[in-house]
NUMI-542637 format. One record per atom (N, C-alpha, C, O): residue in three letters; x, y, z. Coordinates in steps of 0.02 Angstrom, whole numbers, plus 50000, padded with zeros to 5 digits. Example, Ala and Ser with C-alpha at 12.3 -4.5 7.8 and 13.67 -1.06 7.14 Angstrom:
// residues 2
ALA506604971650390 ALA506154977550390 ALA506604983550390 ALA507124983450423 SER506424988850354 SER506844994750357 SER506455000250394 SER506705005750402 
// end
This chain:
// residues 387
MET498685166246781 MET498245168146726 MET498415164146665 MET498345166346608 ALA498645158146677 ALA498845154046621 ALA498255151546582 ALA497785149146613 PRO498245151946519 PRO497715149346478 PRO497675141846483 PRO498185138546494 ASN497095139346475 ASN497015132146478 ASN496555129946422 ASN496225134046391 ASP496535123446410 ASP496115120746357 ASP495555116846388 ASP495475116946449 ALA495155113446348 ALA494545110646373 ALA494575103246386 ALA494605101246444 ALA494575099046334 ALA494495091946343 ALA495145088246332 ALA495515089946286 THR495285083146372 THR495895079346366 THR495825074146311 THR495295071046305 THR496345073046272 THR496325068146220 THR496925063646223 THR497445065446253 ALA496865057746194 ALA497435053446184 ALA497665054146113 ALA497255055046068 PRO498325053746100 PRO498565054646032 PRO498325049145986 PRO498295043346007 SER498165050745925 SER497935045745877 SER498525042745841 SER499095044745853 GLU498385037945797 GLU498915034645760 GLU499245039445711 GLU498925044145688 PRO499885038345695 PRO500245042945650 PRO499915043345582 PRO499735038245552 VAL499845049445558 VAL499605050645490 VAL500005056445461 VAL500295060345499 SER500035056845396 SER500425062245365 SER500025068645368 SER499405068645365 VAL500375074245373 VAL500055080745374 VAL500375085245322 VAL500905083745296 GLY500025090845307 GLY500275095345256 GLY500755100345284 GLY501035099445338 GLY500845105745248 GLY501295111045270 GLY502015109145258 GLY502175105845209 ARG502455111245304 ARG503175110145296 ARG503395103445323 ARG503975101645316 MET502945099645352 MET503125093045378 MET503195088145321 MET502735087645279 SER503745084545318 SER503885080345260 SER503655073145270 SER503395070145222 SER503745070245329 SER503555063245339 SER503535061745412 SER503785065445454 GLU503205056045428 GLU503175053745497 GLU503855051545522 GLU503975051545583 ASP504295049545477 ASP504955047245498 ASP505335052745532 ASP505785051345573 THR505175059045516 THR505535064645547 THR505415064745621 THR505885065845660 VAL504785063645643 VAL504635063545713 VAL504965057645747 VAL505185058045804 ALA505005052045711 ALA505275045945740 ALA506015046545757 ALA506275042545796 THR506355051445727 THR507065052145741 THR507185054945811 THR507745054445837 ARG506665057945843 ARG506735060245911 ARG506395055245957 ARG505865052645940 PRO506685053646015 PRO506405048546059 PRO505735050546087 PRO505625056446102 LEU505285045746093 LEU504635046846124 LEU504635043546192 LEU504845037746199 LEU504395047146243 LEU504365044246309 LEU503755039746313 LEU503215041646293 SER503845033746337 SER503285029046341 SER502865030746402 SER503135032946453 SER502215029846397 SER501765031846450 SER501545026246497 SER501345027746553 PRO501555019646477 PRO501285014646522 PRO501585014746592 PRO501225013946641 SER502245015746597 SER502565015346662 SER502485021846701 SER502655022146760 THR502215027046668 THR502165033346703 THR501455035946705 THR501335041946710 SER500965031446701 SER500275033446708 SER500155035646780 SER500555033946824 PRO499625039646793 PRO499505042046861 PRO499485036546913 PRO499755037346968 SER499165030746896 SER499115025346944 SER499785022146958 SER499945020447014 ALA500175021346903 ALA500835018246912 ALA501315022946947 ALA501705020946989 ALA501275029446928 ALA501735034246957 ALA501615035247031 ALA502085036547069 SER500985034447053 SER500835035547123 SER501125030047168 SER501185031047228 THR501305024347138 THR501575018847177 THR502325018047170 THR502605013147194 MET502655022947137 MET503375022347126 MET503745023247192 MET503475026347238 PRO504355020547198 PRO504725021047261 PRO504865028247279 PRO505055032347237 VAL504755029947344 VAL504865036647367 VAL505605038547365 VAL505775044347356 GLN506045033547375 GLN506755034847381 GLN507115035247313 GLN507725035247311 GLU506735035647258 GLU507045036447193 GLU507465042747192 GLU507255047947218 SER508065042447162 SER508525048147163 SER508275053647116 SER507845052547074 ILE508545059747126 ILE508365065347083 ILE508545063947011 ILE508165065646966 GLU509125060747000 GLU509325059046931 GLU508835054346898 GLU508655055146840 GLU508595049346936 GLU508105044646909 GLU507445048046895 GLU507115046646845 LEU507235052446940 LEU506625056146929 LEU506665060546867 LEU506195060946827 ASP507245063846858 ASP507335068046800 ASP507305064046735 ASP507035066446685 ARG507575058146736 ARG507545053846675 ARG506825051746662 ARG506605051546604 ARG506465050046714 ARG505775047646706 ARG505315053246684 ARG504865052246643 TYR505425059246711 TYR504985064946697 TYR505375070346660 TYR505385076146681 ALA505705068446606 ALA506165072846570 ALA505865079446547 ALA506215084446547 PRO505215079746527 PRO504945086246504 PRO504935091646558 PRO504855097546541 TYR505025089746621 TYR504985094646675 TYR505645095646711 TYR505675099146762 GLU506175092546687 GLU506835093046718 GLU507155099846704 GLU507135102246647 ARG507455102846755 ARG507825109046747 ARG508565107246739 ARG508845103546779 ARG508875110046686 ARG509575108546672 ARG510005114946676 ARG510575114946652 ASP509735120246706 ASP510115126446707 ASP510565126746769 ASP510645121746805 ALA510855132546781 ALA511355133246835 ALA511055133046905 ALA511415132746954 TYR510385133146910 TYR510055133646975 TYR509775127046999 TYR509485126747054 GLY509835121746961 GLY509665115046984 GLY508915113746992 GLY508505117846971 PRO508735108047023 PRO508035106047031 PRO507625111347067 PRO507815113547122 MET507065113247038 MET506605118047066 MET506945124747082 MET506685128747122 GLY507525126047051 GLY507885132247064 GLY508205132647132 GLY508385138047155 LEU508285126847165 LEU508535126647234 LEU509225123347239 LEU509455122047294 GLY509545122047182 GLY510195118847183 GLY510745123647206 GLY510645129747206 PRO511325120947226 PRO511875125247248 PRO512165129247189 PRO512175126847132 VAL512395135247202 VAL512705139447151 VAL513415141347173 VAL513555141647233 GLY513835142647124 GLY514525144447140 GLY514575151547165 GLY514085155347167 ALA515195153447186 ALA515305160047214 ALA515175165547163 ALA514885170747180 ALA515365164347099 ALA515265169447047 ALA514515170647035 ALA514295176347029 GLU514135165247033 GLU513405165947022 GLU513075169147082 GLU512615173147074 ALA513295167447141 ALA513015170447202 ALA513145177947202 ALA512715181847224 PHE513725180047179 PHE513885187147176 PHE513435190647125 PHE513175196147138 ARG513325187447067 ARG512885190347016 ARG512185191447045 ARG511885196747035 LEU511935186347080 LEU511255186847108 LEU511225192447160 LEU510745196347160 ALA511725192947202 ALA511715198147254 ALA511735205047222 ALA511375209547243 PHE512155205847172 PHE512195212347138 PHE511545214147104 PHE511295219747109 ALA511255209147068 ALA510625210347033 ALA510055211847082 ALA509625216047068 ALA510055208447139 ALA509525209447189 ALA509535216547216 ALA509015219247234 VAL510125219547221 VAL510195226247249 VAL510085231647196 VAL509785236847210 VAL510325230447135 VAL510325235647083 VAL509785234547030 VAL509385238947017 LEU509785228647000 LEU509365227446941 LEU508635226046958 LEU508185228946927 VAL508515221747007 VAL507825219747022 VAL507385225647044 VAL506835226247018 PRO507615229947089 PRO507175235647108 PRO506995240047049 PRO506425242247043 LEU507475241447005 LEU507325245546946 LEU506805242246902 LEU506355245546877 ARG506865235746892 ARG506395232246848 ARG505705231646880 ARG505205231946845 VAL505675230846945 VAL505025230546979 VAL504665237146972 VAL504065237246957 VAL505005242646983 VAL504695249246976 VAL504475250446904 VAL503925252946892 ALA504905248746856 ALA504735249646785 ALA504135245346766 ALA503695247546729 GLY504125239146790 GLY503565234646774 GLY502915237146803 GLY502395236846769 MET502925239646864 MET502315242346895 MET502075248546857 MET501475249646849 LEU502545252646834 LEU502365258646796 LEU502015256746731 LEU501515259746713 VAL502275251646695 VAL501965249246633 VAL501265246646648 VAL500795248046610 LEU501185242846702 LEU500535239946720 LEU500025245346736 LEU499455245046714 VAL500225250346774 VAL499775255746793 VAL499565259846732 VAL498985261746725 VAL500045261346688 VAL499885265146627 VAL499365261446586 VAL498885264546562 TYR499455254846577 TYR498965251146536 TYR498285250646571 TYR497765250746539 TYR498295250146637 TYR497665250146674 TYR497285256646661 TYR496675256446650 LEU497635262246662 LEU497305268646651 LEU497025269046579 LEU496475271746569 VAL497395266346530 VAL497155266146461 VAL496505262046458 VAL496015264146427 CYS496495256246491 CYS495905251946491 CYS495325255246527 CYS494745254546507 ARG495475258946581 ARG494945262346618 ARG494605267646574 ARG493995268246574 VAL494995271446537 VAL494715276546493 VAL494315273346437 VAL493765275746420 CYS494575268046408 CYS494245264946350 CYS493615260946369 CYS493215259346325 THR493515259546433 THR492925255646453 THR492405259946489 THR491915257346515 LEU492505266546489 LEU492005270946520 LEU491335270146484 LEU491305270546423 ARG490805268946522 ARG490125268146496 ARG490055262146449 ARG489635262246404 VAL490465257046459 VAL490415250846420 VAL490175245346465 VAL490475243946517 GLU489625242046446 GLU489355236546486 GLU489725230146472 GLU489935228946415 GLU489805225946523 GLU490135219546514 GLU489675214546481 GLU489075214346494 GLU489975210346439 GLU489595204846408 GLU489795198446444 GLU490385197146453 ARG489295194446463 ARG489435188546503 ARG489355182146462 ARG488895181546421 GLU489815177546473 GLU489775170946441 GLU489255166746477 GLU489325165346537 GLY488725164946442 GLY488215160646472 GLY487755164346520 GLY487345161146553 GLY487835170946525 GLY487375174846566 GLY487525174946640 GLY487095176946679 GLU488125172846661 GLU488275172846732 GLU488995175146744 GLU489415175146699 GLY489115177046807 GLY489805178446828 GLY490095184746797 GLY489735188946770 ASP490755185046801 ASP491115190846774 ASP491135190546698 ASP491235185146669 GLY491035196246667 GLY491045196446594 GLY491665199546567 GLY492155200546603 TYR491645201246503 TYR492215204546472 TYR491955210546433 TYR491365210946416 ALA492385215146420 ALA492195221246385 ALA492275220346310 ALA492845219946285 ARG491715219946274 ARG491755219646201 ARG491805226746175 ARG491315230446175 LEU492395228546153 LEU492535235446133 LEU492525236046057 LEU492705231346021 GLU492315241846033 GLU492295243145962 GLU492565250145947 GLU492625254245992 GLY492725251345884 GLY492945257945862 GLY493585260145896 GLY494055256245904 TRP493595266545917 TRP494195269445947 TRP494375266146013 TRP494965265946032 ARG493875263446047 ARG494015260046111 ARG494435253746099 ARG494945252746132 ARG494225249746053 ARG494595243546036 ARG495285245346009 ARG495785242146026 GLU495315250345966 GLU495945252345936 GLU496435254645990 GLU497025252945988 GLY496195258546037 GLY496635261046090 GLY496895255446135 GLY497485255346153 VAL496445250846153 VAL496645245246196 VAL497155240746161 VAL497635238546192 VAL497035239346097 VAL497485234746061 VAL498165237946048 VAL498675234946063 ARG498165244046022 ARG498805247246005 ARG499235248446068 ARG499825246946069 CYS498925251046119 CYS499295252246181 CYS499495245646214 CYS500035245046242 GLY499045240646210 GLY499195234146239 GLY499795230846208 GLY500225228146243 ARG499835231046142 ARG500415228146107 ARG501065231746127 ARG501565228546142 ALA501045238346126 ALA501645242246141 ALA501875241146213 ALA502475240346226 LEU501405241146259 LEU501585240446330 LEU501775233346348 LEU502165232246394 ALA501485228346314 ALA501705221446324 ALA502425220546302 ALA502815217046334 ARG502595223746246 ARG503295223446223 ARG503745227146272 ARG504315225046284 ALA503495232646300 ALA503885236246350 ALA504005231946412 ALA504545232146441 MET503505228046432 MET503575223646489 MET504085218146475 MET504475216346519 LEU504085215546414 LEU504605210646396 LEU505295213746400 LEU505775210546422 PHE505355220046380 PHE505995223546384 PHE506205224246457 PHE506795223346473 VAL505735225746501 VAL505875226246572 VAL506135219546599 VAL506585219446641 PHE505865214046574 PHE506075207346595 PHE506735205146564 PHE506975199646578 GLY507025209346522 GLY507675207746493 GLY507655204746424 GLY508165202546398 PHE507065204546393 PHE507005201946324 PHE507075207946277 PHE506585210446249 TYR507695210046267 TYR507835215946228 TYR507735214746153 TYR507505219046116 TRP507925208746131 TRP507855206846061 TRP507475200246057 TRP507605195646095 ILE506995199846011 ILE506615193646000 ILE506715191545928 ILE506535195245882 ARG506995185745918 ARG507115183245850 ARG506495179545826 ARG506275174745858 GLU506215181745771 GLU505605178845744 GLU505715176045675 GLU506045179145633 TYR505445170145662 TYR505455166845597 TYR504745166245573 TYR504335162845604 ASP504585169545518 ASP503905169845494 ASP503815165245433 ASP504055166845379 TRP503485159645443 TRP503345154945389 TRP502605154845371 TRP502355150045342 ARG502245160245390 ARG501525160345380 ARG501315160745307 ARG500765158645289 PHE501755163445265 PHE501575164445195 PHE502035160145151 PHE502645160845154 PRO501745155745111 PRO502155151445069 PRO502545155445017 PRO502365161044999 ASP503075152444993 ASP503495155544942 ASP503085156744879 ASP502785152044851 ALA503065162944856 ALA502645164544798 ALA502875160944735 ALA502485160144688 GLU503505158644733 GLU503765155244674 GLU503695147644678 GLU503895144044633 ASP503425145344734 ASP503345138144743 ASP502805135544697 ASP502225137444703 GLU502985131244650 GLU502505128944600 GLU501995124144630 GLU501485122744598 HIS502125121544691 HIS501655116844722 HIS501105120344762 HIS500645117144787 VAL501155127044770 VAL500675130844809 VAL500075132644766 VAL500145134944709 ASP499475131444792 ASP498855133244757 ASP498705140544771 ASP498415142144822 HIS498915145044725 HIS498835152244735 HIS498115154444727 HIS497945160044746 SER497695150244699 SER496995152144690 SER496595151544754 SER496045154244760 LYS496875147944804 LYS496525146944867 LYS496735152344917 LYS497315152744935 GLU496265156344938 GLU496405161644986 GLU496535158745055 GLU496175154345077 ILE497045161445089 ILE497205159145156 ILE496665161545204 ILE496545167545209 GLU496355156745239 GLU495815158545284 GLU496085161545349 GLU496645160245369 ARG495665165645380 ARG495865168645444 ARG495795163445498 ARG495265160345505 PRO496325162345537 PRO496275157445591 PRO495825159945647 PRO495765165945658 GLY495505155345682 GLY495085157145738 GLY495455156845804 GLY495235159645854 ALA496025153345804 ALA496405152545866 ALA497145152045852 ALA497355149745799 ILE497545154145901 ILE498265153145900 ILE498405147345947 ILE498195147546005 VAL498755142245923 VAL498955136745967 VAL499715136945974 VAL500085137345925 SER499935136846036 SER500645137746051 SER500875132746102 SER500485130546145 ASN501515130746098 ASN501795126946153 ASN501845131546214 ASN501875137646207 HIS501865128446273 HIS501835132346335 HIS502455131246376 HIS502595125646398 VAL502835136546387 VAL503475136046423 VAL503475140346486 VAL503745138346537 SER503165146346482 SER503215151046538 SER502625155946535 SER502285156446484 TYR502525159546589 TYR502025164946589 TYR502235170546541 TYR501825174546520 VAL502885170746524 VAL503125175646475 VAL502795174546407 VAL502735179246368 ASP502585168346393 ASP502235166846330 ASP501665171646318 ASP501565174046262 ILE501275173046371 ILE500685177346365 ILE500885184346345 ILE500565187546303 LEU501415186946376 LEU501645193646360 LEU501855194146287 LEU501705199046253 TYR502195188946262 TYR502405189146192 TYR501785189346146 TYR501755193546100 HIS501315184946157 HIS500715184746114 HIS500325191246119 HIS500025193446070 MET500305194246178 MET499965200746184 MET500325206046142 MET500005210446114 SER500985205646138 SER501365210746102 SER501295210046026 SER501495214545989 THR501025204446002 THR500975203345930 THR500235202945907 THR499995207345873 SER499905197645926 SER499225196545901 SER498685199045949 SER498105199645929 PHE498855200346012 PHE498385202846062 PHE497745198546064 PHE497205201046052 PRO497815192046080 PRO497235187546080 PRO496865187446147 PRO497095190246196 SER496295184046148 SER495945182446210 SER496185175646233 SER496465171746194 PHE496075174046298 PHE496255167446323 PHE495815165646382 PHE495405169646404 VAL495905159646407 VAL495515157146464 VAL495875158646528 VAL496485157546534 ALA495515161246578 ALA495815162846643 ALA495325161046699 ALA494725160546688 LYS495595159946758 LYS495165158646816 LYS494735164746831 LYS494945170446820 ARG494135163546855 ARG493675169046868 ARG493955173846921 ARG493785179746920 SER494365171346966 SER494655175647018 SER495105181046988 SER495205186347018 VAL495385179846928 VAL495815184746895 VAL495425191046880 VAL495705196546883 ALA494785190446864 ALA494375196246847 ALA494305201146904 ALA494135206946894 ARG494425198846966 ARG494335203047025 ARG494995205747052 ARG494995209247103 LEU495545204247020 LEU496195206547043 LEU496275214047028 LEU496035216446977 PRO496615217747073 PRO496755224847059 PRO497165225546995 PRO497625221646984 LEU497025230446954 LEU497375232046892 LEU497295226546840 LEU497025227746786 VAL497525220546856 VAL497525214946808 VAL496815213046789 VAL496695210946732 GLY496335213646836 GLY495645211646821 GLY495345215446763 GLY495065212346718 LEU495405222046764 LEU495125226046709 LEU495495224646644 LEU495185224246591 ILE496155223846647 ILE496545222346587 ILE496325215746556 ILE496255215346495 SER496205210746598 SER495995204246571 SER495315204646539 SER495175201046491 LYS494885208946564 LYS494225209846533 LYS494295213246465 LYS493935211546418 CYS494745218046460 CYS494855221346395 CYS495165216546345 CYS495065217346284 LEU495545211646368 LEU495815206546324 LEU495275201846298 LEU495375198246250 GLY494695201946331 GLY494155197446312 GLY494235190446339 GLY494025185646307 CYS494535189846398 CYS494645183246427 CYS493995179446440 CYS493475182546455 ILE494025172946435 ILE493475168646456 ILE493605166646528 ILE494105163246543 PHE493175168846574 PHE493285167546645 PHE492935161146666 PHE492345160146653 VAL493315156846697 VAL493075150046712 VAL493035148946787 VAL493495150446824 GLN492465146146807 GLN492385143946877 GLN492135136746873 GLN491545135446864 ARG492605132146881 ARG492455125146867 ARG491915122246913 ARG491565117646894 GLU491845125046974 GLU491355122247020 GLU490645124447005 GLU490175122047036 SER490565129046957 SER489905131346939 SER489485125846908 SER489725122346863 LYS488875124946932 LYS488445119546907 LYS487775122146881 LYS487325118146870 THR487715128646870 THR487085131346846 THR486925128846776 THR487375127546737 SER486285128246761 SER486065125146698 SER486245129346638 SER486325126646583 ASP486305135946646 ASP486435140146588 ASP487185141446577 ASP487365145346533 PHE487615138246617 PHE488325139146607 PHE488575134546553 PHE488515128446559 LYS488855137246500 LYS489045133246442 LYS489685129346452 LYS489815124546416 GLY490085131346500 GLY490715127846511 GLY491265130646466 GLY491145134646422 VAL491865128246480 VAL492445130746444 VAL492395129046370 VAL492495133446327 SER492245122846354 SER492235120646285 SER491755124646242 SER491925126946188 GLY491135125646268 GLY490645129346229 GLY490845136546217 GLY490765139146162 ALA491115139746269 ALA491325146746261 ALA491915147346213 ALA491945151946172 VAL492395142646218 VAL492985142846174 VAL492775141746102 VAL493005145346057 ILE492345136846090 ILE492115135446021 ILE491775141545991 ILE491895143345934 GLU491335144646030 GLU490975150546006 GLU491455156245988 GLU491375159445937 ARG491955157346031 ARG492425162746019 ARG492865161245957 ARG492995165745917 ILE493085155045950 ILE493505153245893 ILE493125154145828 ILE493395156845779 GLN492505151845826 GLN492105152545766 GLN491975159945750 GLN491985161845691 ARG491865163945801 ARG491755171145790 ARG492385174445762 ARG492345178445716 ALA492955172645790 ALA493585175645767 ALA493735173545695 ALA494005177445656 HIS493555167345678 HIS493675164845610 HIS493235168445559 HIS493445169645503 GLN492625170145580 GLN492145173045533 GLN492155180745532 GLN491975183745482 GLN492365183845588 GLN492345191145592 GLN493055193845599 GLN493425191945644 LYS493245198245554 LYS493915200845551 LYS494115204745613 LYS494695204445634 ASN493645208345644 ASN493795212545701 ASN493745208845768 ASN493905211745820 ALA493525202645767 ALA493475198845829 ALA494165196245850 ALA494535193845807 PRO494355196645914 PRO495015194345935 PRO495065186645931 PRO494585183145947 MET495645184245909 MET495755177145908 MET495855174445978 MET496025178246024 MET495755167945987 MET495885164646050 MET496595162146052 MET496845159646001 LEU496925162746109 LEU497585159846120 LEU497485153746165 LEU497225154346220 LEU497705147946141 LEU497635141846180 LEU498295138046182 LEU498645137446132 PHE498455135546241 PHE499025131146251 PHE498765124046259 PHE498605121946315 PRO498705120246205 PRO498365113746208 PRO498715108546250 PRO498415103346266 GLU499345109646270 GLU499675104846315 GLU499355105046384 GLU499375100046420 GLY499085110746404 GLY498755111346468 GLY499225112746526 GLY498985113846582 THR499875112746515 THR500365114346567 THR501025116146534 THR501085115746473 THR501515118146574 THR502155120346546 THR502665114646548 THR502605110046588 THR503165115146505 THR503725110446504 THR504385114446509 THR504365120546518 ASN504945110946505 ASN505595114446507 ASN505785117346440 ASN506335120146433 GLY505355116746389 GLY505475119846324 GLY505745115246271 GLY505785117046213 ASP505945109146290 ASP506225104346242 ASP505715099146219 ASP505855095346173 TYR505135098946250 TYR504655093546238 TYR503975096446217 TYR503835102346227 LEU503565092146188 LEU502885093946171 LEU502435088346197 LEU502485082646176 LEU501985090146243 LEU501545085346275 LEU500935084046230 LEU500825087646182 PRO500535078946246 PRO499915077746207 PRO499455083746208 PRO499395087146259 PHE499125084946151 PHE498675090646145 PHE497965088746167 PHE497735083246153 LYS497635093346203 LYS496925092746215 LYS496555095446155 LYS496835098946113 THR495915093846150 THR495555095246088 THR495165101846088 THR494865103646037 GLY495175105546143 GLY494755111646148 GLY494865116546091 GLY494385119646069 ALA495485117346068 ALA495625122146015 ALA495405119745947 ALA495385123645899 PHE495235113345941 PHE495105110345876 PHE494375108245866 PHE494185105945812 LEU493965109045918 LEU493265107045913 LEU492855111745868 LEU492335109645841 ALA493085117945860 ALA492715122745819 ALA492785121445744 ALA492435124545704 LYS493235116945724 LYS493355115145654 LYS493615120945612 LYS493575120845551 ALA493885126045645 ALA494145131845610 ALA494905131345603 ALA495225127745641 PRO495205134745554 PRO495935134745547 PRO496265137645610 PRO495975141745645 VAL496875135345623 VAL497245137845681 VAL497925140345658 VAL498185138445606 GLN498215144745699 GLN498885147445685 GLN499385144445735 GLN499405146545792 PRO499795139445713 PRO500285136545759 PRO500875141345769 PRO501135144145721 VAL501085142045832 VAL501665146245850 VAL502105142345897 VAL501855139145944 ILE502755142545886 ILE503235138845927 ILE503685143945963 ILE503985148245931 LEU503735143346029 LEU504145147746069 LEU504745143846097 LEU504675138246122 ARG505335146946093 ARG505935143946122 ARG506315149246161 ARG506345155046141 TYR506615147146217 TYR506975151746261 TYR507705149346269 TYR507855145946317 PRO508145151146222 PRO508845149446232 PRO509115152846295 PRO508935158546310 TYR509525149246333 TYR509775152146395 TYR510495149946408 TYR510735145046380 LYS510825153746452 LYS511505152146472 LYS511525149746545 LYS511825144646560 ARG511205153646590 ARG511215151846661 ARG510525150046687 ARG510445145046721 PHE510025154146671 PHE509345153046697 PHE508865151546641 PHE508815155346592 ASN508505145946647 ASN508005144046597 ASN507335147446615 ASN507065146046669 PRO507065151846572 PRO506435155146588 PRO505835150446592 PRO505285152646611 ALA505925144046575 ALA505365139346580 ALA505125139046653 ALA505525138946700 TRP504465139046661 TRP504165138946728 TRP503805132246736 TRP503195131846726 GLU504185127146756 GLU503875120546760 GLU503935117246829 GLU503655111946839 SER504295120346876 SER504355117046940 SER504405121847000 SER504135120347053 MET504745127546993 MET504865131747051 MET504275136247066 MET503825137047026 THR504295139347126 THR503765143947145 THR503775150247102 THR504285151947073 GLY503195153547097 GLY503145159447055 GLY503605165047077 GLY503925168247036 ALA503635166347144 ALA504045171847169 ALA504785170647154 ALA505135175247133 ARG505025164447164 ARG505725163047151 ARG505875163547076 ARG506405166047056 HIS505415161247035 HIS505515161646963 HIS505565168846939 HIS506015170546901 VAL505115173146962 VAL505125180146942 VAL505775183446965 VAL506075187346927 PHE505985181847026 PHE506605184747052 PHE507205182747009 PHE507605187046989 LEU507275176346993 LEU507845174046954 LEU507805176846882 LEU508325178346853 LEU507205177346855 LEU507135180146788 LEU507355187446787 LEU507705189546741 LEU507155191246837 LEU507345198346840 LEU508085199246854 LEU508365204446838 CYS508405194146884 CYS509125194646899 CYS509565193546837 CYS510155195146838 GLN509265190846783 GLN509655189846721 GLN509655196246681 GLN509125198846664 PHE510245198846667 PHE510275205146630 PHE509975204546560 PHE509645209146536 VAL510085198846528 VAL509805197646461 VAL509455190846460 VAL509735185946483 ASN508845190746434 ASN508485184446421 ASN508335184046346 ASN508285189146312 TYR508265177946321 TYR508195176946249 TYR507555173246232 TYR507325168846269 LEU507265175146176 LEU506645172046152 LEU506675171446076 LEU506835176246041 GLU506525165446051 GLU506465164245979 GLU505765161745964 GLU505475157746002 VAL505475164145909 VAL504785162545892 VAL504745160245819 VAL505045163245775 ILE504375154845808 ILE504245152345740 ILE503495152845727 ILE503105149645762 HIS503305156745677 HIS502605157145656 HIS502515152345597 HIS502775153645543 LEU502135147045607 LEU502005142245553 LEU501425144645511 LEU501035148845533 PRO501355141945450 PRO500775143745409 PRO500125141845443 PRO500095137145482 VAL499595145445427 VAL498925143745453 VAL498755136645434 VAL498825134745376 TYR498545132645483 TYR498375125645471 TYR497625125145458 TYR497225126045504 ASP497445123645395 ASP496745122945375 ASP496565115545377 ASP496835111645337 PRO496125113445422 PRO495985106245430 PRO495625103245370 PRO495225106645337 SER495765096945356 SER495405093245305 SER494715091345332 SER494575092245392 GLU494285088745289 GLU493625086545311 GLU493685081045362 GLU493295080745410 GLN494175076545353 GLN494275071145401 GLN494485073845469 GLN494265071445520 GLU494915078945469 GLU495135081945532 GLU494565085745566 GLU494515085845627 LYS494135088945526 LYS493565092445555 LYS493095087645590 LYS492785089445641 ASP493025081645563 ASP492595076645593 ASP492915073045652 ASP492575069645690 ASP493575073645659 ASP493945070145711 ASP494425075045746 ASP494995075645724 PRO494195078445799 PRO494625083445833 PRO495275080445859 PRO495785083845862 LYS495265074045879 LYS495875070845903 LYS496395070345848 LYS496985071645859 LEU496165068545789 LEU496615068145731 LEU496885075045714 LEU497485075845702 TYR496455080045713 TYR496645086945699 TYR497185089245749 TYR497705091845729 ALA497055088245814 ALA497525090245866 ALA498195086645859 ALA498725089645866 ASN498165080145845 ASN498765076145841 ASN499195078145781 ASN499805078345786 ASN498885079745725 ASN499255081745665 ASN499595088545675 ASN500165089445654 VAL499245093245706 VAL499545099745720 VAL500135098845769 VAL500645102145761 ARG500045094545818 ARG500575093245866 ARG501205090445833 ARG501765092645848 LYS501115085745788 LYS501685082745753 LYS502045087845709 LYS502655088045706 LEU501655092045676 LEU501945097345634 LEU502375102045677 LEU502925103845657 MET502105104145734 MET502475108645778 MET503095105345806 MET503615108645815 ALA503065098845821 ALA503645095245847 ALA504205095145796 ALA504795096045813 VAL504035093945733 VAL504545093645681 VAL504845100445668 VAL505465101245668 GLU504425105545659 GLU504675112145642 GLU505035115545700 GLU505475119745689 GLY504845113845761 GLY505165116745819 GLY505715112545849 GLY506005114245900 ASN505855106645817 ASN506355102045842 ASN506225100245915 ASN506675100145956 LEU505585098645929 LEU505365096945996 LEU505265089346002 LEU505085086045953 ILE505385086746061 ILE505325079546073 ILE504605078046095 ILE504355081146142 LEU504285073346063 LEU503605071346081 LEU503625067146145 LEU504015062346151 SER503215068946193 SER503155065246256 SER502425063646269 SER501985067446252 GLU502305057946300 GLU501625055946317 GLU501445057446390 GLU500915055346413 LEU501875061046425 LEU501725062946493 LEU501225068646494 LEU501095071746442 GLY500955070146553 GLY500475075546558 GLY500485078746627 GLY500975077946664 LEU499955082346643 LEU499925086046706 LEU499935081446767 LEU500235083146818 ALA499615075646763 ALA499595071046820 ALA500305068746838 ALA500485068646897 GLU500695066946787 GLU501385064846799 GLU501815070646825 GLU502265069646866 LYS501675076546802 LYS502045082446825 LYS501935083446899 LYS502415085146936 ARG501325082646923 ARG501185083346994 ARG501535078047036 ARG501775079547090 VAL501555071947010 VAL501905066647046 VAL502655068247050 VAL502965067247102 TYR502935070646995 TYR503645072446993 TYR503795077947044 TYR504285077547081 HIS503365083047047 HIS503475088547095 HIS503435086047166 HIS503845087947208 ALA502945081747180 ALA502875079147248 ALA503485075047269 ALA503745075847324 ALA503725070747223 ALA504305066647239 ALA504935070947245 ALA505345069747289 LEU505005075947202 LEU505585080247204 LEU505595084447268 LEU506115085347299 ASN505005086847287 ASN504955090647350 ASN505165086347409 ASN505505088747454 GLY504945080047409 GLY505115075547463 GLY505865074447468 GLY506155074447523 LEU506185073447411 LEU506915072247411 LEU507295078547432 LEU507775078047471 LEU507085084447408 LEU507435090547426 LEU507345092247500 LEU507795095147530 CYS506775090547528 CYS506655091947599 CYS507085087347642 CYS507295089347697 GLN507235081247617 GLN507645076647656 GLN508385078447654 GLN508755076947701 SER508585081847600 SER509295083447592 SER509495089647632 SER510075091647631 
// end
């Protein structure tokens, strides 16, 4: 149910941006991965026998450096094996039961709040979403935030450290206090794990893009409709289907203009990384020309990295539940209000927000993308199967 963005973009030339970012030289102090040698065509012809170490250097944004090795399949010591065995017997069953209880409770809340509510469809086709108002919306949002935080607690995120830079210092003489801060239409966040969605649900409770099949899942389907998800079926070719971009733009503009409309949550990288890098941004979140709320997520870890960039979903959930404590840090940046030049050039807008987030989150800019990630996984799978 990972959110996705719309159109792919190439990064534009460096330009200065506002906010807390001081200069382009700040970004230059972190290494940038060059893309010519790792384009999809070049990567597909790379030697199959390349070592895991060489692959990790080439595809650094997706490398796992935790105690569990590549794809979570590396050898572990006796102490770690004992921890896993103990957690599998004691901790994991308790957390699975608690997580299912939280999910069922929220499903029942959504079922009550959607009684006699008709679904609204994007473009007039397929599965729709429940546009709720009044006590229905209030119940879904308040319970959703509380239960999403409860689910994070079940996953071991007992404390979340948050840094809020959304409001400038009132004593800052350089701040124009006469200009009212506009309501953002979308939240743009770096993407590290499926846990990202739970965190955003626990705070801003936004809508996001999901596959149409999600709408038909037991329990989760109704919840996703109450969230106001945009359901996407890429193979649809009907003339009245607006597509992802059109639906996202409409929702962002509505959220920007209407206080009670839910904001959109978009991960403009389009895929997950190991948490140390920031990939090129797609332009879907920036086509609406509305202000955006940048948010940076970081997962400090000791043994297991909650980043979900290479291993299977079942193995990742198991290892995450086996960790007694998991950590999450969040930076809320000020609302980014685009200039007229950025409104006319979505690529420039996306690139400037990306650079700002890289500086404030101490993230390394990389020019790799989803195509290179797939090549890395295929090569890594081949090497691990041979060993």
